[in-house]
N, C-alpha and C positions, 0 to 999 in steps of 0.2 A: 276823605278830604280833610286836610289838614287844619287846624283851627285857625278860624280868621280869614281863611280864603274862600271867595265865592266864587263860581263859575260865571264869565260874562257871556254866556250863550248867545244872548239877545245883540251882542256886539259881534263885529267881524273880526275885532281886535283880538289876536291870539293871547291867551294868558296861560297856556301851558306850553312846555318845552319838552318834548318825548324824545330821549336820547338813548343812544347804545354805542358803545365802543368797543374794539377789539384791542387787546393789549399784548405785551410781550410775556407777560406772567401775571401772578394773582395778589400782587402786592403794590400798592400805589407808591412805597416808598422805594422799591426795587427794581420796578417795571415802569413801562413806558406806553403810551397808546400809539397803536398802529393804523387805526380808522375811526372815525366819528362821523355819526348821522344825527341829525336833528330834525325833527318834525313840530311844526308849531299846530296848535290845536286851539281853537276857539271854544271849546267847551259842547262843541257840536260836531265839527269835522275838521280834518287836518286841512290846514289853510297854504302850508308852503312845506318844503323840504329842502335839505341840503346835507351832502356827506364828500368826505375827502378822505383818501389815504393820507396817513400822517409819517414822516420820516421818525422814527423813534430815537435816531442817533444810538442805535446800541443793535446787536443782532438779535434776530428774532429765533428764539429755538425751535428745533425741528419738529417737536410735538405740538407748537403753537402754528406752526406752517400746515401741519398735516390737518387740524382742527378748522382754522379758518381759511386756508387756500392763500394766506398773505405772506408772500416772500421777502427776503432782503432786495431781491430785485425790482419787484414790483413799488417798494417804498422808497428806493434810491433817488429818485428824481420829486419826490413828494414833498410839499411844505413841511416844515418843522412844526413842533407844536407853538413854538415861540413866534413863529412867524404867522399863525392862524389866531394866537390867542387874543389880540384886541377884538378881533371880529366876534369869536367864540364869547367872550366875556360880553359883549354888546348884545349878542342874540341871548344868552341865557340870563343876564341880569334882570331882575323884575319879572320872572316868569316864575310860574311852578314847576319844578324839575320833577319828570316821572321817568321812573325806567324799571324795568324787570329786575329784580334783586337791587332796588335803587341804591344802597350804600356802596356798592361795588363801583359802579359809574361815577356817582357823587365824588368819591374820595379820590378817584384817579384825576376829574377834571379839577377838584378844587386844590388838589397838591401842585398839578401841573400849571396852573393858572397862578397859584400863588409863588411859585418859582420864577415866575415872568413877572411879578409884581402886581398883580391883580387880587386884591380881597374879594372874595367871592362868598355870599353866605344867601341862599334863598329856601324858601319853602321846599320840601320834596314830598312826594307821594310815589308808594311802592306798589307796582301793580301785582306783585306777590302777594303782600298783605291784604289788599284789598280784594283781591280774587279769593283768597281764603275766607274772608269774611261774607262774600256777596256769592260766592259758586262753591258752597262745603262741600265736602265729600270724596274730593278726589284724591287718589293716591300719589299723585306728585302734583307740584305746583311748578316744575321747569317749564321754562316758555313754549319748547316742542312738544312735550307731552299734555300740558294745558291747552295749547291752541289745538292739537289732535282731536281732544275730547270734545271741545266747545264749536269744531267746526271752521277754525280759523286757518288759512292756508299760509304757510311761511314759504316764500321763495327765497331763496340765498340765506338758508341757515348758516348761523355763526358769520354773517357778514354784517357790519352795522347797519346799513340801510335794510336789509332783508329784515332783520330782528327788530329794527324800530318799527317798520310797517306793521308787523305783527303786533308789537306792543301797543301802537295806535289803534288797530282793529279791537283789540283786548281793552283798552281803555275806553272806547267808544260803547263797546258792549256794557261793560261795567258801570258807566253813567247812566245807561238807561235802567240798568236793574238798581241803583242806588236810590233810595226813597228819602234818603236823608239830604 
């Protein structure tokens, strides 16, 4: 848990935003978001969820389409990040941002929000780091392998909502294991 962040599990108010994105590549400065999912978690359970394809306004490389199943045709009519930015900013602001390999997702969203004129800086929590601390001894902490090892089923792997749902289940398990 980031310092100074307290769970408000007794409240129904979501304090966490569990996020997963799919992108055109690995660099926030050269690539763009093609899909985003946000799940709100109140410290006990997921209270709401949202996802959308995003038109990246650039071609999606074939190897990315092969991995995610997201094609140029699928995002052609999707909203651009700029169109979604005000709502995404509102939804993520004042929440603890959670993702598996948090810096990847956070850097893309921060970069794309900044390009749309939004300054966004929130506490973040990485389920990879938390898993290594609370679930030691696994050979791999990739989302797929970790979920397989602990019995969390991932549906729609390498799609934003499927991976976010798995991350939310993982986060709920980690909260139960975290005695601090």
